[in-house]
C-alpha positions in Angstrom: -28.7 8.6 -22.1 -30.8 10.3 -19.4 -34.4 10.0 -18.4 -35.8 13.2 -16.9 -39.1 13.4 -15.0 -40.9 16.7 -15.2 -43.3 17.6 -12.3 -45.5 20.7 -12.2 -46.4 22.1 -8.8 -47.9 25.4 -7.6 -47.2 27.4 -4.5 -50.9 26.7 -3.6 -50.0 23.1 -3.0 -51.1 21.3 -6.1 -48.8 18.7 -7.7 -49.2 17.1 -11.1 -48.5 13.4 -11.8 -45.3 14.1 -13.8 -44.1 12.7 -17.0 -40.7 11.5 -18.4 -38.6 12.4 -21.4 -35.6 10.5 -22.7 -32.6 12.6 -23.6 -29.4 11.7 -25.4 -27.4 14.2 -23.3 -26.5 13.8 -19.6 -26.0 17.6 -19.1 -28.0 20.4 -20.6 -28.4 24.1 -19.8 -31.8 24.9 -18.3 -32.7 26.9 -21.5 -32.4 23.8 -23.6 -34.2 21.6 -21.1 -37.2 24.0 -21.1 -37.1 24.1 -24.9 -37.2 20.3 -25.2 -40.0 20.1 -22.6 -42.1 22.6 -24.5 -41.5 21.0 -27.9 -42.5 17.6 -26.5 -45.7 19.1 -25.0 -46.6 20.7 -28.4 -45.9 17.5 -30.3 -48.1 15.4 -28.0 -50.9 18.0 -28.3 -50.7 17.9 -32.1 -50.6 14.1 -32.1 -53.7 13.6 -29.8 -55.7 16.8 -30.6 -57.3 17.1 -27.1 -59.7 20.0 -26.4 -57.3 21.3 -23.7 -53.6 22.0 -24.0 -51.7 21.1 -20.9 -48.4 22.7 -21.0 -45.9 24.9 -19.1 -47.2 28.2 -20.4 -50.4 29.4 -22.1 -50.4 29.6 -25.9 -51.2 33.0 -27.3 -55.0 33.5 -27.6 -55.9 30.6 -25.3 -58.2 30.8 -22.3 -57.0 29.5 -18.9 -59.1 26.6 -17.5 -58.6 24.5 -14.3 -56.9 21.7 -16.2 -55.0 23.6 -18.9 -55.7 26.0 -21.7 -58.4 26.0 -24.3 -58.1 27.7 -27.7 -61.0 29.7 -28.9 -60.6 28.3 -32.4 -58.6 25.1 -32.9 -55.2 25.8 -34.5 -51.7 24.5 -34.5 -49.4 25.7 -31.7 -46.0 27.0 -32.8 -43.4 25.2 -30.7 -40.8 28.0 -31.2 -43.2 30.7 -30.0 -44.3 28.5 -27.1 -40.6 27.9 -26.1 -40.0 31.7 -26.3 -43.0 32.3 -24.0 -41.7 29.7 -21.5 -38.2 31.2 -21.4 -39.6 34.7 -20.9 -41.9 33.4 -18.2 -38.9 32.0 -16.3 -37.0 35.2 -16.7 -40.0 37.1 -15.2 -40.3 34.7 -12.3 -43.5 33.1 -13.6 -42.1 29.8 -12.3 -39.1 28.4 -10.5 -37.2 25.3 -11.5 -35.9 22.9 -8.9 -33.6 19.9 -9.6 -33.8 17.7 -6.6 -33.6 20.2 -3.7 -31.6 22.8 -5.6 -33.1 25.9 -7.3 -31.8 26.7 -10.8 -31.5 30.4 -11.2 -30.0 30.9 -14.6 -31.2 29.7 -18.1 -27.5 29.1 -18.9 -26.9 26.9 -15.8 -26.0 23.3 -16.8 -28.1 20.6 -15.2 -26.7 17.1 -14.5 -29.4 14.7 -15.7 -27.5 11.3 -15.3 -29.3 9.9 -12.3 -32.9 10.1 -13.4 -33.3 13.7 -12.4 -36.7 15.0 -11.3 -37.2 18.6 -12.5 -39.9 20.5 -10.7 -41.5 23.5 -12.3 -43.0 25.5 -9.5 -45.6 28.0 -10.7 -46.0 31.0 -8.5 -49.6 31.6 -7.5 -50.7 34.9 -5.9 -52.2 34.4 -2.5 -55.7 35.7 -1.9 -55.8 38.6 0.6 -52.0 38.7 0.7 
C-alpha cells in the first residue's frame, strides 16, 4: 500500500496545498498515476458539486478562473475524456511531473511510490514580456 501526495505548482511561483491518494500498488507508470489522479478529481467533483472544478486540466467547454474551471452549464465530467486531455497535455509539455527532485519524462516510466512519494505537477506559465 502506498500513499501519494499530489502537489500543483506553477513556474510563476504558486503552490497548492496538496492532497493525498491511497494506492494498492507501490509502483505505477506515470500514465496510470495521472489517470488515477484525474479519476479521483472527477469523482470528488461529482460528489460535492462545487461551482468550480479544480483539476489538473480544463474540462472541455469550461472557462478558466483564478481558482479552477467553471462550466457554462452544469454537467457531468467524463473521467475518461479528462484523463485523455491530461495525458495529451503532458505529452505537449503543458506540465512537468517531478517525483522528489527527479523529473519524469515518459508516460511509461515506472514510479516508486513506497515511501510516501510527493508528486509535483508543475504547470508551465508563459512569462509576460518574455
